[in-house]
N, CA, C, O and the ligand as a Tripos MOL2 file, in Angstrom:
@<TRIPOS>MOLECULE
protein
  273   271    69     0     0
PROTEIN
NO_CHARGES

@<TRIPOS>ATOM
      1 N          -5.9650  -10.5220    3.8270 N.3       1 MET1
      2 CA         -4.5910  -10.8530    3.7260 C.3       1 MET1
      3 C          -4.0440  -11.2140    5.0720 C.2       1 MET1
      4 O          -4.5060  -10.6960    6.0890 O.2       1 MET1
      5 N          -3.0820  -12.0790    5.1040 N.am      2 LYS2
      6 CA         -2.4000  -12.4400    6.4270 C.3       2 LYS2
      7 C          -1.3720  -11.2820    6.7750 C.2       2 LYS2
      8 O          -0.8110  -10.6030    5.9140 O.2       2 LYS2
      9 N          -1.2040  -11.1490    8.0670 N.am      3 ASN3
     10 CA         -0.2550  -10.2050    8.6140 C.3       3 ASN3
     11 C           1.1290  -10.4870    8.0950 C.2       3 ASN3
     12 O           1.9350   -9.5720    7.9220 O.2       3 ASN3
     13 N           1.4210  -11.8020    7.8360 N.am      4 ASP4
     14 CA          2.7970  -12.1600    7.4000 C.3       4 ASP4
     15 C           3.0610  -11.5970    6.0400 C.2       4 ASP4
     16 O           4.2210  -11.3940    5.6810 O.2       4 ASP4
     17 N           2.0370  -11.3360    5.2640 N.am      5 LEU5
     18 CA          2.2570  -10.8270    3.9260 C.3       5 LEU5
     19 C           2.9540   -9.4780    3.9050 C.2       5 LEU5
     20 O           3.5940   -9.1230    2.9160 O.2       5 LEU5
     21 N           2.8290   -8.6950    5.0320 N.am      6 LEU6
     22 CA          3.4390   -7.4540    5.1510 C.3       6 LEU6
     23 C           4.9690   -7.5830    5.0500 C.2       6 LEU6
     24 O           5.6420   -6.6440    4.6240 O.2       6 LEU6
     25 N           5.5310   -8.7750    5.4510 N.am      7 ASN7
     26 CA          6.9230   -8.9260    5.3610 C.3       7 ASN7
     27 C           7.4640   -9.2410    3.9550 C.2       7 ASN7
     28 O           8.6650   -9.2410    3.6870 O.2       7 ASN7
     29 N           6.4830   -9.5080    3.0850 N.am      8 VAL8
     30 CA          6.7910   -9.9390    1.8060 C.3       8 VAL8
     31 C           6.5520   -8.7830    0.7280 C.2       8 VAL8
     32 O           7.3110   -8.5960   -0.2230 O.2       8 VAL8
     33 N           5.4630   -8.0690    0.9770 N.am      9 LEU9
     34 CA          5.0000   -7.0460    0.0800 C.3       9 LEU9
     35 C           5.9980   -5.8370    0.0360 C.2       9 LEU9
     36 O           6.5130   -5.4250    1.0760 O.2       9 LEU9
     37 N           6.2420   -5.3180   -1.0930 N.am     10 VAL10
     38 CA          7.0170   -4.1800   -1.2900 C.3      10 VAL10
     39 C           6.3480   -3.2060   -2.1840 C.2      10 VAL10
     40 O           5.4750   -3.5560   -2.9780 O.2      10 VAL10
     41 N           6.7640   -1.9600   -2.0550 N.am     11 CYS11
     42 CA          6.1710   -0.8970   -2.9890 C.3      11 CYS11
     43 C           6.4880   -1.1980   -4.4310 C.2      11 CYS11
     44 O           7.6490   -1.4160   -4.7780 O.2      11 CYS11
     45 N           5.4820   -1.2150   -5.2730 N.am     12 PRO12
     46 CA          5.7080   -1.5330   -6.7140 C.3      12 PRO12
     47 C           6.4560   -0.3800   -7.4100 C.2      12 PRO12
     48 O           6.9630   -0.5380   -8.5200 O.2      12 PRO12
     49 N           6.5160    0.8150   -6.7160 N.am     13 ASN13
     50 CA          7.1620    1.9340   -7.3190 C.3      13 ASN13
     51 C           8.6110    1.9120   -7.0550 C.2      13 ASN13
     52 O           9.4180    2.1300   -7.9590 O.2      13 ASN13
     53 N           8.9950    1.6360   -5.7530 N.am     14 CYS14
     54 CA         10.4380    1.7960   -5.3680 C.3      14 CYS14
     55 C          11.0330    0.5460   -4.5920 C.2      14 CYS14
     56 O          12.1620    0.5310   -4.1020 O.2      14 CYS14
     57 N          10.1670   -0.4500   -4.5490 N.am     15 LYS15
     58 CA         10.5820   -1.7310   -3.8570 C.3      15 LYS15
     59 C          10.9300   -1.5670   -2.4200 C.2      15 LYS15
     60 O          11.6860   -2.3740   -1.8790 O.2      15 LYS15
     61 N          10.4010   -0.5350   -1.7600 N.am     16 HIS16
     62 CA         10.7100   -0.3150   -0.3560 C.3      16 HIS16
     63 C           9.5560   -0.9740    0.5040 C.2      16 HIS16
     64 O           8.4880   -1.3160   -0.0040 O.2      16 HIS16
     65 N           9.8480   -1.1220    1.8130 N.am     17 ARG17
     66 CA          8.9050   -1.6970    2.6680 C.3      17 ARG17
     67 C           7.6140   -0.8250    2.7800 C.2      17 ARG17
     68 O           7.6150    0.3930    2.6030 O.2      17 ARG17
     69 N           6.4940   -1.5840    3.0990 N.am     18 LEU18
     70 CA          5.2190   -0.9340    3.3360 C.3      18 LEU18
     71 C           4.8550   -0.9850    4.7470 C.2      18 LEU18
     72 O           5.1570   -1.9300    5.4760 O.2      18 LEU18
     73 N           4.1700    0.0920    5.1410 N.am     19 GLU19
     74 CA          3.6510    0.1690    6.5150 C.3      19 GLU19
     75 C           2.1770    0.1190    6.5810 C.2      19 GLU19
     76 O           1.5210    0.8170    5.8080 O.2      19 GLU19
     77 N           1.6070   -0.6520    7.4440 N.am     20 LEU20
     78 CA          0.1600   -0.7920    7.5100 C.3      20 LEU20
     79 C          -0.4620    0.3000    8.2620 C.2      20 LEU20
     80 O          -0.0320    0.5910    9.3780 O.2      20 LEU20
     81 N          -1.5030    0.9610    7.6970 N.am     21 LYS21
     82 CA         -2.1990    1.9890    8.3570 C.3      21 LYS21
     83 C          -3.7080    1.6690    8.5050 C.2      21 LYS21
     84 O          -4.3510    1.1210    7.6100 O.2      21 LYS21
     85 N          -4.2110    2.0360    9.6540 N.am     22 ASN22
     86 CA         -5.6690    1.9020    9.9160 C.3      22 ASN22
     87 C          -6.1950    0.4840    9.5260 C.2      22 ASN22
     88 O          -7.1590    0.3550    8.7710 O.2      22 ASN22
     89 N          -5.5220   -0.5830   10.0730 N.am     23 PRO23
     90 CA         -6.0010   -1.8680    9.7250 C.3      23 PRO23
     91 C          -7.2860   -2.2210   10.4210 C.2      23 PRO23
     92 O          -7.5490   -1.8420   11.5620 O.2      23 PRO23
     93 N          -8.1020   -2.9940    9.6500 N.am     24 GLU24
     94 CA         -9.2930   -3.5820   10.2000 C.3      24 GLU24
     95 C          -9.0820   -5.0230   10.0960 C.2      24 GLU24
     96 O          -8.9240   -5.5150    8.9790 O.2      24 GLU24
     97 N          -9.0600   -5.8020   11.2200 N.am     25 THR25
     98 CA         -8.8110   -7.2100   11.0820 C.3      25 THR25
     99 C         -10.0550   -8.0460   11.4780 C.2      25 THR25
    100 O         -10.8720   -7.6160   12.2930 O.2      25 THR25
    101 N         -10.1660   -9.1770   10.9140 N.am     26 ARG26
    102 CA        -11.1840  -10.1580   11.2050 C.3      26 ARG26
    103 C         -10.6570  -11.5090   11.1180 C.2      26 ARG26
    104 O         -10.1120  -11.9100   10.0890 O.2      26 ARG26
    105 N         -10.8060  -12.2750   12.2280 N.am     27 GLY27
    106 CA        -10.3410  -13.6560   12.2160 C.3      27 GLY27
    107 C          -8.8690  -13.7470   12.0550 C.2      27 GLY27
    108 O          -8.3800  -14.7470   11.5300 O.2      27 GLY27
    109 N          -8.1060  -12.7320   12.4880 N.am     28 GLY28
    110 CA         -6.6680  -12.7850   12.3910 C.3      28 GLY28
    111 C          -6.1230  -12.3220   11.0500 C.2      28 GLY28
    112 O          -4.9140  -12.3150   10.8180 O.2      28 GLY28
    113 N          -7.0600  -11.9280   10.1560 N.am     29 GLU29
    114 CA         -6.6230  -11.4750    8.8670 C.3      29 GLU29
    115 C          -7.0100  -10.0010    8.6270 C.2      29 GLU29
    116 O          -8.0330   -9.5350    9.1280 O.2      29 GLU29
    117 N          -6.1780   -9.2760    7.8550 N.am     30 ILE30
    118 CA         -6.4180   -7.9220    7.5700 C.3      30 ILE30
    119 C          -7.4710   -7.8270    6.4470 C.2      30 ILE30
    120 O          -7.2240   -8.3060    5.3400 O.2      30 ILE30
    121 N          -8.5980   -7.2370    6.7070 N.am     31 VAL31
    122 CA         -9.6620   -7.1490    5.7080 C.3      31 VAL31
    123 C          -9.6570   -5.7900    5.0610 C.2      31 VAL31
    124 O         -10.0360   -5.6730    3.8950 O.2      31 VAL31
    125 N          -9.2640   -4.8080    5.7310 N.am     32 SER32
    126 CA         -9.1020   -3.4760    5.0710 C.3      32 SER32
    127 C          -8.1150   -2.6090    5.7200 C.2      32 SER32
    128 O          -7.6220   -2.9160    6.8060 O.2      32 SER32
    129 N          -7.8080   -1.5240    5.0830 N.am     33 GLY33
    130 CA         -6.7470   -0.6120    5.6090 C.3      33 GLY33
    131 C          -5.9590   -0.0250    4.4330 C.2      33 GLY33
    132 O          -6.3610   -0.0060    3.2700 O.2      33 GLY33
    133 N          -4.8030    0.4450    4.8700 N.am     34 GLU34
    134 CA         -3.9010    1.0930    3.7540 C.3      34 GLU34
    135 C          -2.4980    0.6320    4.0490 C.2      34 GLU34
    136 O          -2.0690    0.3870    5.1760 O.2      34 GLU34
    137 N          -1.8110    0.5360    2.8880 N.am     35 LEU35
    138 CA         -0.3590    0.2750    2.9410 C.3      35 LEU35
    139 C           0.3040    1.4320    2.4410 C.2      35 LEU35
    140 O           0.0380    1.8900    1.3300 O.2      35 LEU35
    141 N           1.2280    1.9710    3.2730 N.am     36 GLN36
    142 CA          1.9270    3.1570    2.8260 C.3      36 GLN36
    143 C           3.4410    2.8700    2.7370 C.2      36 GLN36
    144 O           4.0270    2.2920    3.6510 O.2      36 GLN36
    145 N           4.0560    3.2860    1.6200 N.am     37 CYS37
    146 CA          5.4450    3.0880    1.4120 C.3      37 CYS37
    147 C           6.2250    4.0400    2.3460 C.2      37 CYS37
    148 O           5.9240    5.2230    2.5080 O.2      37 CYS37
    149 N           7.2940    3.3840    2.9680 N.am     38 GLN38
    150 CA          8.1160    4.1720    3.9090 C.3      38 GLN38
    151 C           9.0100    5.1150    3.1300 C.2      38 GLN38
    152 O           9.5220    6.0730    3.7090 O.2      38 GLN38
    153 N           9.2070    4.9020    1.9240 N.am     39 ASN39
    154 CA         10.1760    5.6340    1.1050 C.3      39 ASN39
    155 C           9.5370    6.7250    0.2030 C.2      39 ASN39
    156 O           9.9000    7.8990    0.2860 O.2      39 ASN39
    157 N           8.6210    6.3280   -0.6220 N.am     40 CYS40
    158 CA          8.0200    7.2610   -1.5660 C.3      40 CYS40
    159 C           6.5630    7.7550   -1.1540 C.2      40 CYS40
    160 O           5.9010    8.5930   -1.7670 O.2      40 CYS40
    161 N           6.1920    7.0800   -0.0030 N.am     41 HIS41
    162 CA          4.9330    7.4660    0.5890 C.3      41 HIS41
    163 C           3.6450    7.2750   -0.2530 C.2      41 HIS41
    164 O           2.5950    7.8490    0.0370 O.2      41 HIS41
    165 N           3.7800    6.4410   -1.3070 N.am     42 ASN42
    166 CA          2.6150    6.0360   -2.0450 C.3      42 ASN42
    167 C           1.6950    5.2060   -1.1070 C.2      42 ASN42
    168 O           2.1340    4.4830   -0.2130 O.2      42 ASN42
    169 N           0.3650    5.3790   -1.3950 N.am     43 LEU43
    170 CA         -0.5840    4.6930   -0.5260 C.3      43 LEU43
    171 C          -1.3740    3.7160   -1.2910 C.2      43 LEU43
    172 O          -1.9110    4.0390   -2.3510 O.2      43 LEU43
    173 N          -1.4640    2.5480   -0.8000 N.am     44 TYR44
    174 CA         -2.2290    1.4800   -1.4900 C.3      44 TYR44
    175 C          -3.1960    0.9170   -0.5520 C.2      44 TYR44
    176 O          -2.8910    0.6180    0.6020 O.2      44 TYR44
    177 N          -4.4660    0.7590   -1.0930 N.am     45 ARG45
    178 CA         -5.5550    0.3790   -0.2560 C.3      45 ARG45
    179 C          -5.7400   -1.1370   -0.1790 C.2      45 ARG45
    180 O          -5.4410   -1.8510   -1.1360 O.2      45 ARG45
    181 N          -6.2250   -1.6170    0.9430 N.am     46 ILE46
    182 CA         -6.5620   -2.9940    1.0960 C.3      46 ILE46
    183 C          -8.1080   -3.0070    1.1930 C.2      46 ILE46
    184 O          -8.6820   -2.3730    2.0790 O.2      46 ILE46
    185 N          -8.7510   -3.7140    0.3010 N.am     47 SER47
    186 CA        -10.1710   -3.8430    0.3000 C.3      47 SER47
    187 C         -10.5880   -5.3070    0.1390 C.2      47 SER47
    188 O         -10.1090   -6.0080   -0.7520 O.2      47 SER47
    189 N         -11.4830   -5.7500    1.0140 N.am     48 ASP48
    190 CA        -11.9580   -7.2010    1.0010 C.3      48 ASP48
    191 C         -10.7310   -8.1270    1.2040 C.2      48 ASP48
    192 O         -10.7390   -9.2440    0.6850 O.2      48 ASP48
    193 N          -9.7040   -7.7110    1.9220 N.am     49 GLY49
    194 CA         -8.5430   -8.5240    2.2530 C.3      49 GLY49
    195 C          -7.5490   -8.5140    1.1070 C.2      49 GLY49
    196 O          -6.5100   -9.1700    1.1740 O.2      49 GLY49
    197 N          -7.8460   -7.8150    0.1170 N.am     50 ILE50
    198 CA         -6.8660   -7.8210   -1.0810 C.3      50 ILE50
    199 C          -6.1460   -6.5520   -1.1960 C.2      50 ILE50
    200 O          -6.7780   -5.5170   -1.4090 O.2      50 ILE50
    201 N          -4.7540   -6.5510   -1.0570 N.am     51 PRO51
    202 CA         -3.9890   -5.3350   -1.2180 C.3      51 PRO51
    203 C          -3.9250   -4.9170   -2.6390 C.2      51 PRO51
    204 O          -3.4890   -5.7000   -3.4830 O.2      51 PRO51
    205 N          -4.3380   -3.7150   -2.9560 N.am     52 ASP52
    206 CA         -4.2370   -3.1530   -4.3600 C.3      52 ASP52
    207 C          -2.8890   -2.4590   -4.5800 C.2      52 ASP52
    208 O          -2.7290   -1.2860   -4.2430 O.2      52 ASP52
    209 N          -1.9560   -3.1610   -5.1260 N.am     53 LEU53
    210 CA         -0.5990   -2.6710   -5.2980 C.3      53 LEU53
    211 C          -0.2810   -2.0740   -6.6520 C.2      53 LEU53
    212 O           0.8720   -1.8870   -7.0400 O.2      53 LEU53
    213 N          -1.3450   -1.7920   -7.3330 N.am     54 ARG54
    214 CA         -1.1000   -1.1540   -8.5840 C.3      54 ARG54
    215 C          -0.6110    0.3140   -8.3590 C.2      54 ARG54
    216 O          -1.0550    1.0050   -7.4430 O.2      54 ARG54
    217 N           0.2970    0.7340   -9.2170 N.am     55 LEU55
    218 CA          0.6680    2.1640   -9.0740 C.3      55 LEU55
    219 C          -0.5340    3.0880   -9.2700 C.2      55 LEU55
    220 O          -1.3720    2.8250  -10.1320 O.2      55 LEU55
    221 N          -0.6340    4.1700   -8.4810 N.am     56 PRO56
    222 CA         -1.6730    5.1150   -8.6590 C.3      56 PRO56
    223 C          -1.6490    5.6070  -10.0900 C.2      56 PRO56
    224 O          -0.5980    5.9110  -10.6550 O.2      56 PRO56
    225 N          -2.8380    5.6760  -10.6550 N.am     57 SER57
    226 CA         -2.9410    6.1510  -12.0860 C.3      57 SER57
    227 C          -2.5220    7.6520  -12.1300 C.2      57 SER57
    228 O          -2.8840    8.4720  -11.2870 O.2      57 SER57
    229 N          -1.7740    7.9100  -13.1300 N.am     58 ARG58
    230 CA         -1.2650    9.3290  -13.2400 C.3      58 ARG58
    231 C          -2.3270   10.2040  -13.8490 C.2      58 ARG58
    232 O          -2.8500    9.9150  -14.9250 O.2      58 ARG58
    233 N          -2.6390   11.2630  -13.1630 N.am     59 ASN59
    234 CA         -3.4760   12.2660  -13.6780 C.3      59 ASN59
    235 C          -2.6800   13.2810  -14.4410 C.2      59 ASN59
    236 O          -1.8010   13.9500  -13.8970 O.2      59 ASN59
    237 N          -3.0180   13.3960  -15.7910 N.am     60 PRO60
    238 CA         -2.2380   14.3560  -16.5720 C.3      60 PRO60
    239 C          -2.2120   15.7890  -16.0780 C.2      60 PRO60
    240 O          -1.3470   16.5900  -16.4320 O.2      60 PRO60
    241 N          -3.2030   16.0740  -15.2400 N.am     61 ASP61
    242 CA         -3.3110   17.4370  -14.7710 C.3      61 ASP61
    243 C          -2.3460   17.6470  -13.6190 C.2      61 ASP61
    244 O          -2.0180   18.7900  -13.3000 O.2      61 ASP61
    245 N          -1.8750   16.5680  -12.9780 N.am     62 GLN62
    246 CA         -0.9510   16.6460  -11.8530 C.3      62 GLN62
    247 C           0.4730   16.4040  -12.1870 C.2      62 GLN62
    248 O           0.7530   15.5390  -13.0160 O.2      62 GLN62
    249 N           1.3980   17.1070  -11.6000 N.am     63 THR63
    250 CA          2.8740   16.8480  -11.7600 C.3      63 THR63
    251 C           3.4690   16.6470  -10.4160 C.2      63 THR63
    252 O           4.5080   17.2260  -10.0990 O.2      63 THR63
    253 N           2.7990   15.7880   -9.5640 N.am     64 ALA64
    254 CA          3.1340   15.6930   -8.1660 C.3      64 ALA64
    255 C           4.1630   14.4510   -7.9710 C.2      64 ALA64
    256 O           4.4910   14.0610   -6.8500 O.2      64 ALA64
    257 N           4.6010   13.9150   -9.0770 N.am     65 SER65
    258 CA          5.4270   12.7340   -8.9040 C.3      65 SER65
    259 C           6.9860   13.0440   -8.9220 C.2      65 SER65
    260 O           7.8190   12.1610   -9.1280 O.2      65 SER65
    261 N           7.2960   14.3210   -8.7000 N.am     66 SER66
    262 CA          8.7200   14.6640   -8.7230 C.3      66 SER66
    263 C           9.3500   14.1500   -7.3960 C.2      66 SER66
    264 O           8.7880   14.2910   -6.3100 O.2      66 SER66
    265 N          10.5060   13.5680   -7.5550 N.am     67 PRO67
    266 CA         11.1840   13.1680   -6.3040 C.3      67 PRO67
    267 C          11.7800   14.3550   -5.6140 C.2      67 PRO67
    268 O          12.1830   15.3270   -6.2520 O.2      67 PRO67
    269 N          11.8340   14.2770   -4.3430 N.am     68 HIS68
    270 CA         12.3050   15.4220   -3.5140 C.3      68 HIS68
    271 C          13.6230   15.0750   -2.7980 C.2      68 HIS68
    272 O          14.1650   15.9040   -2.0660 O.2      68 HIS68
    273 ZN          7.6130    3.4000   -2.6930 Zn       69 ZN69
@<TRIPOS>BOND
     1     1     2 1
     2     2     3 1
     3     3     4 2
     4     3     5 am
     5     5     6 1
     6     6     7 1
     7     7     8 2
     8     7     9 am
     9     9    10 1
    10    10    11 1
    11    11    12 2
    12    11    13 am
    13    13    14 1
    14    14    15 1
    15    15    16 2
    16    15    17 am
    17    17    18 1
    18    18    19 1
    19    19    20 2
    20    19    21 am
    21    21    22 1
    22    22    23 1
    23    23    24 2
    24    23    25 am
    25    25    26 1
    26    26    27 1
    27    27    28 2
    28    27    29 am
    29    29    30 1
    30    30    31 1
    31    31    32 2
    32    31    33 am
    33    33    34 1
    34    34    35 1
    35    35    36 2
    36    35    37 am
    37    37    38 1
    38    38    39 1
    39    39    40 2
    40    39    41 am
    41    41    42 1
    42    42    43 1
    43    43    44 2
    44    43    45 am
    45    45    46 1
    46    46    47 1
    47    47    48 2
    48    47    49 am
    49    49    50 1
    50    50    51 1
    51    51    52 2
    52    51    53 am
    53    53    54 1
    54    54    55 1
    55    55    56 2
    56    55    57 am
    57    57    58 1
    58    58    59 1
    59    59    60 2
    60    59    61 am
    61    61    62 1
    62    62    63 1
    63    63    64 2
    64    63    65 am
    65    65    66 1
    66    66    67 1
    67    67    68 2
    68    67    69 am
    69    69    70 1
    70    70    71 1
    71    71    72 2
    72    71    73 am
    73    73    74 1
    74    74    75 1
    75    75    76 2
    76    75    77 am
    77    77    78 1
    78    78    79 1
    79    79    80 2
    80    79    81 am
    81    81    82 1
    82    82    83 1
    83    83    84 2
    84    83    85 am
    85    85    86 1
    86    86    87 1
    87    87    88 2
    88    87    89 am
    89    89    90 1
    90    90    91 1
    91    91    92 2
    92    91    93 am
    93    93    94 1
    94    94    95 1
    95    95    96 2
    96    95    97 am
    97    97    98 1
    98    98    99 1
    99    99   100 2
   100    99   101 am
   101   101   102 1
   102   102   103 1
   103   103   104 2
   104   103   105 am
   105   105   106 1
   106   106   107 1
   107   107   108 2
   108   107   109 am
   109   109   110 1
   110   110   111 1
   111   111   112 2
   112   111   113 am
   113   113   114 1
   114   114   115 1
   115   115   116 2
   116   115   117 am
   117   117   118 1
   118   118   119 1
   119   119   120 2
   120   119   121 am
   121   121   122 1
   122   122   123 1
   123   123   124 2
   124   123   125 am
   125   125   126 1
   126   126   127 1
   127   127   128 2
   128   127   129 am
   129   129   130 1
   130   130   131 1
   131   131   132 2
   132   131   133 am
   133   133   134 1
   134   134   135 1
   135   135   136 2
   136   135   137 am
   137   137   138 1
   138   138   139 1
   139   139   140 2
   140   139   141 am
   141   141   142 1
   142   142   143 1
   143   143   144 2
   144   143   145 am
   145   145   146 1
   146   146   147 1
   147   147   148 2
   148   147   149 am
   149   149   150 1
   150   150   151 1
   151   151   152 2
   152   151   153 am
   153   153   154 1
   154   154   155 1
   155   155   156 2
   156   155   157 am
   157   157   158 1
   158   158   159 1
   159   159   160 2
   160   159   161 am
   161   161   162 1
   162   162   163 1
   163   163   164 2
   164   163   165 am
   165   165   166 1
   166   166   167 1
   167   167   168 2
   168   167   169 am
   169   169   170 1
   170   170   171 1
   171   171   172 2
   172   171   173 am
   173   173   174 1
   174   174   175 1
   175   175   176 2
   176   175   177 am
   177   177   178 1
   178   178   179 1
   179   179   180 2
   180   179   181 am
   181   181   182 1
   182   182   183 1
   183   183   184 2
   184   183   185 am
   185   185   186 1
   186   186   187 1
   187   187   188 2
   188   187   189 am
   189   189   190 1
   190   190   191 1
   191   191   192 2
   192   191   193 am
   193   193   194 1
   194   194   195 1
   195   195   196 2
   196   195   197 am
   197   197   198 1
   198   198   199 1
   199   199   200 2
   200   199   201 am
   201   201   202 1
   202   202   203 1
   203   203   204 2
   204   203   205 am
   205   205   206 1
   206   206   207 1
   207   207   208 2
   208   207   209 am
   209   209   210 1
   210   210   211 1
   211   211   212 2
   212   211   213 am
   213   213   214 1
   214   214   215 1
   215   215   216 2
   216   215   217 am
   217   217   218 1
   218   218   219 1
   219   219   220 2
   220   219   221 am
   221   221   222 1
   222   222   223 1
   223   223   224 2
   224   223   225 am
   225   225   226 1
   226   226   227 1
   227   227   228 2
   228   227   229 am
   229   229   230 1
   230   230   231 1
   231   231   232 2
   232   231   233 am
   233   233   234 1
   234   234   235 1
   235   235   236 2
   236   235   237 am
   237   237   238 1
   238   238   239 1
   239   239   240 2
   240   239   241 am
   241   241   242 1
   242   242   243 1
   243   243   244 2
   244   243   245 am
   245   245   246 1
   246   246   247 1
   247   247   248 2
   248   247   249 am
   249   249   250 1
   250   250   251 1
   251   251   252 2
   252   251   253 am
   253   253   254 1
   254   254   255 1
   255   255   256 2
   256   255   257 am
   257   257   258 1
   258   258   259 1
   259   259   260 2
   260   259   261 am
   261   261   262 1
   262   262   263 1
   263   263   264 2
   264   263   265 am
   265   265   266 1
   266   266   267 1
   267   267   268 2
   268   267   269 am
   269   269   270 1
   270   270   271 1
   271   271   272 2
@<TRIPOS>SUBSTRUCTURE
     1 MET1         2 RESIDUE 1 A MET
     2 LYS2         6 RESIDUE 1 A LYS
     3 ASN3        10 RESIDUE 1 A ASN
     4 ASP4        14 RESIDUE 1 A ASP
     5 LEU5        18 RESIDUE 1 A LEU
     6 LEU6        22 RESIDUE 1 A LEU
     7 ASN7        26 RESIDUE 1 A ASN
     8 VAL8        30 RESIDUE 1 A VAL
     9 LEU9        34 RESIDUE 1 A LEU
    10 VAL10       38 RESIDUE 1 A VAL
    11 CYS11       42 RESIDUE 1 A CYS
    12 PRO12       46 RESIDUE 1 A PRO
    13 ASN13       50 RESIDUE 1 A ASN
    14 CYS14       54 RESIDUE 1 A CYS
    15 LYS15       58 RESIDUE 1 A LYS
    16 HIS16       62 RESIDUE 1 A HIS
    17 ARG17       66 RESIDUE 1 A ARG
    18 LEU18       70 RESIDUE 1 A LEU
    19 GLU19       74 RESIDUE 1 A GLU
    20 LEU20       78 RESIDUE 1 A LEU
    21 LYS21       82 RESIDUE 1 A LYS
    22 ASN22       86 RESIDUE 1 A ASN
    23 PRO23       90 RESIDUE 1 A PRO
    24 GLU24       94 RESIDUE 1 A GLU
    25 THR25       98 RESIDUE 1 A THR
    26 ARG26      102 RESIDUE 1 A ARG
    27 GLY27      106 RESIDUE 1 A GLY
    28 GLY28      110 RESIDUE 1 A GLY
    29 GLU29      114 RESIDUE 1 A GLU
    30 ILE30      118 RESIDUE 1 A ILE
    31 VAL31      122 RESIDUE 1 A VAL
    32 SER32      126 RESIDUE 1 A SER
    33 GLY33      130 RESIDUE 1 A GLY
    34 GLU34      134 RESIDUE 1 A GLU
    35 LEU35      138 RESIDUE 1 A LEU
    36 GLN36      142 RESIDUE 1 A GLN
    37 CYS37      146 RESIDUE 1 A CYS
    38 GLN38      150 RESIDUE 1 A GLN
    39 ASN39      154 RESIDUE 1 A ASN
    40 CYS40      158 RESIDUE 1 A CYS
    41 HIS41      162 RESIDUE 1 A HIS
    42 ASN42      166 RESIDUE 1 A ASN
    43 LEU43      170 RESIDUE 1 A LEU
    44 TYR44      174 RESIDUE 1 A TYR
    45 ARG45      178 RESIDUE 1 A ARG
    46 ILE46      182 RESIDUE 1 A ILE
    47 SER47      186 RESIDUE 1 A SER
    48 ASP48      190 RESIDUE 1 A ASP
    49 GLY49      194 RESIDUE 1 A GLY
    50 ILE50      198 RESIDUE 1 A ILE
    51 PRO51      202 RESIDUE 1 A PRO
    52 ASP52      206 RESIDUE 1 A ASP
    53 LEU53      210 RESIDUE 1 A LEU
    54 ARG54      214 RESIDUE 1 A ARG
    55 LEU55      218 RESIDUE 1 A LEU
    56 PRO56      222 RESIDUE 1 A PRO
    57 SER57      226 RESIDUE 1 A SER
    58 ARG58      230 RESIDUE 1 A ARG
    59 ASN59      234 RESIDUE 1 A ASN
    60 PRO60      238 RESIDUE 1 A PRO
    61 ASP61      242 RESIDUE 1 A ASP
    62 GLN62      246 RESIDUE 1 A GLN
    63 THR63      250 RESIDUE 1 A THR
    64 ALA64      254 RESIDUE 1 A ALA
    65 SER65      258 RESIDUE 1 A SER
    66 SER66      262 RESIDUE 1 A SER
    67 PRO67      266 RESIDUE 1 A PRO
    68 HIS68      270 RESIDUE 1 A HIS
    69 ZN69       273 GROUP 0 **** ****
């Protein structure tokens, strides 16, 4: 993905800005890394240059989604 895409992408959970973590770039494009929401701190992986912005699947055993 292009670096510019960071200005456009928002968290699918809360529509807040995302921060790029541990980016690996090749040829000026981000090929892998993580996008973390500044607001709800959800983490989205980038693999093969594709940001995976699906909401994390909810594990019925976990109740960690409570807002604080
Ligand atoms: Zn968020």
